N, C-alpha and C positions, 0 to 999 in steps of 0.2 A: 504494500500500500504506500502511496506517495501523495503528498500535498504540495502543489505548486501554486504560489501566490503571484498574482498579476496586479501591477499598479505603478504609480509614478515614483514612489519612494524606493530608491535602490537598497535602503537599509531593511526594508520589509519585503520587497518583491523580488522574486527570482527572474520574472519576465518584466522588464521595465519599459513603460510607455511614457515618453517625455511629452506630455500634453497637459496643459493647465486644467482641462475639463475632466481628466482622468483622476480618480481618487488615489490617494497614497496607497491604500489597500483596497483595490477595486474589485477583484474577483478571486475565486479559488477554483482550482481544478483538482479533483480527487481521483486518483487512479487506483483501482483495486487490483489485487493480485490475479484475479480471474480475467482481467482485461477490461472490465466495465469502467466507465468514466462518467463523472458528474461535474457540472459547473454550478457555482454558487455566486450570485451577485451580492456584493458587500458595499456598493457604491452609492453616491448621491445622484449621479447622472445616468445610471443605468447600464446594464449589460443586455445584449440582444442576441437571440438565437433564431436564425432564419427570418429576421425582420421583426420578431415579436419580443417585447421587453420581458425579461424574467422577473418573477416575483422575488423581491429581496429576501435573502436568507434561505431560499428554498433550493434543495438539491435537485437539479434537473439533469436527466441523462443526456449525454452528448457523445457523438462519435468523432474520432479524429478526422480532421478535414472539413468539419461542418462550418457553416457560415456564422461565425461568432464575431460580433462587433461590440465596441464600447462607446458609450455616449451617443447622442443624436448625430454626432459628426460621422458615425459609421467607421470608426477606427478598427481595422480588422485584427484578429488574433493571428500572429505568426506561428503557425503550427510547427514550423521547423525548430522553433525555440522550445517547444514542449518536449521534455525528455521522454523517451520510450521506457516503459516499465517492463523489463524483461527478466524472467527468472533465470539467474545464472546457471550454467551447467553444474550438475552435481547437487543442486538443491532439491530435496525431496518435498519439502513443504515449508510454508511461511505462515507465521502467526503474528497478527498485529495486537498491540496492547495499548489501550487508551480509553478516554471517556466517550469517544464517538461510538454509536451503536453498531457501525459496520466492522469494528474490530472483532477478531476472534475472541479475545479476552477483554471484556469491558470492565474498566475500573474507574469509578467516579470518586472524586475526592478533591479537596482544595489543592490546587497546584498541578493536578494531573492534566496533561495536554490531551487534545482530541486524538492525536496520533503520537503517542508518547514513545513507544519503542517497538522494535521488531525482533522476533525470535525465528531463527532458521534451523531446520534439521537437514543435514547433508546426507547424501546417499551412503556415506560410510558410517552413518550412525552418530556422528559428532554434531553438537549443537553450538549455536552462536547467538549472541544478543547484541543489538545495536540501539543506541539512544538517539532520539530525534527531538527531544523536548526542550522546553524553556527551563524547567526546574530540576532536570537531571534524573538519572537512573544510577542506582548503586548496586554493586555486587559484593556481597560479604562486607558491607559497610563502607566500601570505597567507590567513589564516583568513577564511572567508566567514560572514556572519551566520546564526544559527540560524533555521530555519523561514521563510526568505525566499529566493525564487528569484532566482538570479544568472545573468547571461548567460554561456554557455559557448561558446567558439569553438574551431575547429580549431587544434591546436598548444598549447592550454592544458594545463598539467600539473596533474593531480588527485591528491590524496593523502588517504586516509582513515585517521586516527589514525596517520599516519606511513607507511602502506602505500601505495605508488604504484598507481594504477589507470589503465590506458591510456584515453585520451580516445576515446569512441565517435564523435566528430564527425569525419567525413571531410573532407579538404581538397577544395574544389570542390563541396561539397554531395553530392547523390546520393540524397537522400530517405531515407525510413524503412527501405527494404529494405537499403540499405547500412549503416544504423545498426545493424540487428540483427546483420549479419555482423561489424561492427566490435566490437560488444559481446562476441561469441563470441571474437574475437581478443584482446580485452582480458583476458578471463578466462584464456585459454590463456597469455598472456604473464605474468600474475601467478603462475599455477601454476608455470611453468617457472623464473622468476627467483627467486621467493620461497618455493618449496616449499609453496604453499598447497594445501589439499585441493581436489579437483575437484568439479564439480557432480555430485551423485549422486542417484539416485531412491531414496527411503526404501522399505524393505520392510515389509510387514505382518507381524504376529506369526505368522500362518499360513505365510507364505513363509519366515520364519526357522526355524520348527519343521521345515518340510519340508527345509530345507537341512541342519540340524544335529541333528535328533532322533536320528539313527543314528551320531552321533559319540560320544555319551555311553555310559559303561559303569558297571555296579555293581561297586565294588571291595570285596573280602572279604579282610580281614586276620586272620590267626591268629598269636597270640603268647603268650609267657609271661615270667616274671621270673626272674632269677638273682641270688643273693647272692654277692658277691665280697669276700673278706677278704685280698686279696693272696695270699701264699704259704701262708696258713693255711687248711686244709680245714674249713669250718664244719660239714660233715656228719659230722665225726668227734666232734662234741660232742653230749651228750644234750639232749633237749628238756625244759626245767624243768617244763613242764606234764604230763609223763609220769611224774613222781615217784610211786612207790608207797610210801606211808609204812609199810604193813604189812610189805612185804618190804625196804624201805629201798634201793630200786634205781630207776634210770630205765629205763623200758621202751621208749622211742622215741628215735631220734637226731633232731637238727635236720636239716632238708632245705635244700639250696642252690638248688633250683628249685621255683617255686611259681606259682600263679595266684590271682587274687582273684575270688571269686564270692559275690554277695549279701553283700558287705562281710566275707566270711570268707576268711582266708588258707588255701589248701589246697595240698598237694603236687602238683607237676606230674609226671604219669606218662608223658608222651610222647604222649598221645592226647587230653588234656582241655584243649587250648589255649583261650585267651580269643578270642572272635570279635567283630570289629567291622566295620562297613560304612561306606562312603563313596561318593563319586562321582568319576569321572575322565572324561577325554575324549581321544580320539585326535587327535593333532596331527601333520600331515605324513603322508607316505606310507610311513614306515619302521617302523611298528608301535610308535611311541612314545606313551605315555599321560601326560598331565599331571594332577596332583592336588595336594592339600595335603601339606605335610610331616607335619602331625598325623594325616592319614589313613594315611600310610606308616609313621608311628611313633606310634601312638595312646597308648602308655605315657607320652609326654611331655606329653599333654594331660589324661589322666584325673586328676581331683582328688578330694580328701577334705576334708570340712568338719569342722574340729576344734572348731567352735563359736566360737572366738575368732579363727581364721584358716583360710584355705584353702590346702592344700599339694598338691603332685603326689602321685600314687599311689606313685611311686618313693621320695619323701621319707618318706611315711607308713610304707612298708614298711621303710625303713632304721630308723626309730624303733622299729618293731615288733620287729625282730631285735636292736637294741641293748638294748631292755628285757628280752628273753629272756636275752641274754648277761649283763646286769647282775644279773638274778635268779639265774642260775647261779653267778655269782661270790659273791653274798651267801649262797648255799646252801653255800658252801665249795668250789666248783669253781674253784680259783684259775687254772687254765689258760685260763679264758675271758677273763681280763682283757685280754691283748693284742689280742683280736679286736674289742673294743668300739669302739675308735677307727678301725678299718680297714673297718668295714662299709660297703659300697656296693651298691646295687641297680640293675640295668639291665634294660631290656626287650630281649627277643630275638624277632626275627621268625621264625616257623615256616613261614609260607606266605603268599603273596599271589596271589590269582586275580582275574580279571575275568569278568563275565558281560555280554556286549553287550546293549544295549537290544533288546527284542523276543524274547529267547531265554528258555528255561525255566531256572529256578534249580536246575540239577542238574549232575552230573559231566560229562555229555556236552557241555554248553555252556560249562563253565568253562575258562578259558585261563590258564595259569600265566605270571607275569611276574616280572621282577627289577628292582630299583632301579638306575638308572644315574646319577642326580644328585639332590642334595638341597641346598636353600638354607639360609640361616640361619633361626632360629625367627621372626625379625621378618618376613622375606619369606614364610615359610610355604608353600613350594612344593617339589614333588618330581617327578621323572620316572621312569617305568618303561618297560620294553620287553618285549613279548611274546616268549616263547622259541620260538614256532613261526616257520617261514620265511616264511609268507604271512599277509596280513591276513585277518581273518574276513570272510565274505561279507556284503554289503549295508552294510558300514561306510562312512560318508562323513566322513572326518576333516576337522578344521578346517585350512585351508591355512596354511602358514607365513607367507604374505604377509599374512594377517589378524591375525597376532600381532605387534604393534609398539606403540610408545609412543602412547598416546591420552590426550587431556585429558578426564577425566570431569566435564563441566560440570553444575552443579546444575540439576535440572529436566529433563535429557535422558532420553529414553525408553530403557529397557533390557529385555532378556528373558534369563531364566536357565532352564536345563534340567538336571534332576538327579533324584536319588532321595531326597527327604526321607522320613524314617522307614524307610529301607532296605527290607527285605522285609516289614515289618509291615503294609503296605497291600495285600498280595496276598490275594485271597479264598481261593485254594487254592494252596498252595505247589507242588504237583505238577502242577496242571492249568492254572495261570495264567502266561502269559508276563509277564516283568517289563516294566513300562511306565514310562518316564521322565515326570516331571511338569514342565510348563512354567509359569512365572509371570512376568508382566510388571509393570513399575512404572517408577520414575524415580530418578535419582541424587539423593540428599538432602544429601550433604555431600562435600567433597573437600579437607579441610584437613589431611590426614595424609600424611606422606611415602610410606608404604607402602600405605595403604588408602584406599578411598572408601566412603561409605555409600549404601545404596539401600533402597527400601521394598517391593520385591517379597516376597510372602509365601513363607516357607520354614521348614524345621524341621531338627533334627539329622539327619544322614544325607546332607544335600545338600552338605556340605563337599566342595570340589573341583569343583563345577559351573561350567561356563563361563558368562560373562556377556557378552552381545552388545549392541551398539548397533543402531540401526534400519537401519544399512547393512551389517550382517553382520560388522562388525569385532569382534574380541575385546577387550572393555574390561577384563576382569579375571577372577579366579578366586574364587568364593565361599569364604570361610574362617571366618566367625564371625557371631554374632548373639545377641540376647537371647532365651533360650528361653522366658521367661515372657511375652513379648510378640510381636506380629507387626509387621513393617515396620521393624525396627531391625536391619539386617544390613549386613555389610561384605564387600568383595572386595579381593583383592590386585591392585594395578595391573599391567596387561599388560606394561609395560616390564620388570618383573622376571622374568616368564616368558620374554620374548624373550632376556634376558641369560642365563638358565639354559640355554635351548636352544642358544645359541651356544657357551657353555662346554662343553656336552656334545657339541658338533660335530654337532648334528642339522641337516642341510642339505637334506633332502628329505622 
């Protein structure tokens, strides 16, 4: 196995392209021992195969001589600069060691390179090991030279970046068949002793969608706002805007319950709730749904642009009522004075329902649920539980075993499933079943304690969507993005959902 880096920086790249639009670390070519080859885009301005731009971070099969170009300028790959990976004469078999799943021996751990080292068995039964890594390989406690094959004997102790790897060489020889079995034992030993992930077969996006498409639900939240002035009833005061100068009387009282519609504050009459939509997904077998806190409590997220600053809708509403009370006081209504400093506005949930994927958006498909747990605003997660005794038909929840701490590595492939734009994408609200949208991409950043970034295309309404890795593990929950762009989105790390589930005693 060989990794060849293509880019502008000669310190990082083996194939150097001196062009300002080519990234320093633009692309990777992975050549497997069996002759298969993959290309991976790592750039800002793109890598193209037969004219089509590659998805960043995704391993795409490629054949030698294919039309591979870089950036929109169409800078071609010089295939003559790509080394041939040939098995030297006398080599019976080759084993790769590293954190990449294509290695024969997969070892994950801090400092372990994707293609860390290579072990060869020769036709004469002798074994050799070669280090290719950043953090080194040791043999019997001593570092071996990089890119040079060193004799490996039975009983030698191998360590990759400090992670022990069981020696595949059997005492007394035994040939390559025994070596393959020994390699499997080595992997199992590392998994047991050091808690390293097992060798897993990656799933295609189609397989992931088939597994989890029916775990997601459209969440519909209905809510209003209420004004609280402590023990003082604000609805006992008149509305200053209702002053009739001809009759010299106020004609309307202030209301203590309201909604905001088209930037207008209107009285809440019990039937005109504000409606918002988001995404959630069933997790476990007990009817529990995971989503974002801001989907459960949208009033905490709704913002108003003051021109000089952006504030929450609650804060803007507080200012709105304080101004009314101040105007009342200035008009001579002195009893309004003590209210001004006590004005508080809070959102109130009127109803939360879900509509499972594939169902019609109507009262027959709607399922009422209630909140059972909510995280801090930083973690931005919430749990709901359906009020019915049984799970909806055809729902395939995310298993609790798939919700655990995961390391969102930059460049790793992900898939998210949800309802961007809510019900706005339905052709006919009464005749069209709601359909979740799937989008794939890769992790773009992981430097935040709570969040990681990814580039899969999404839109408002997808908040609360599950984010899966290529093995079907839950990496996180989509919670934000830049609405004016595509590909700059964020997800809450799965470890916080795992903690919230445990705190709520969700065990099945």
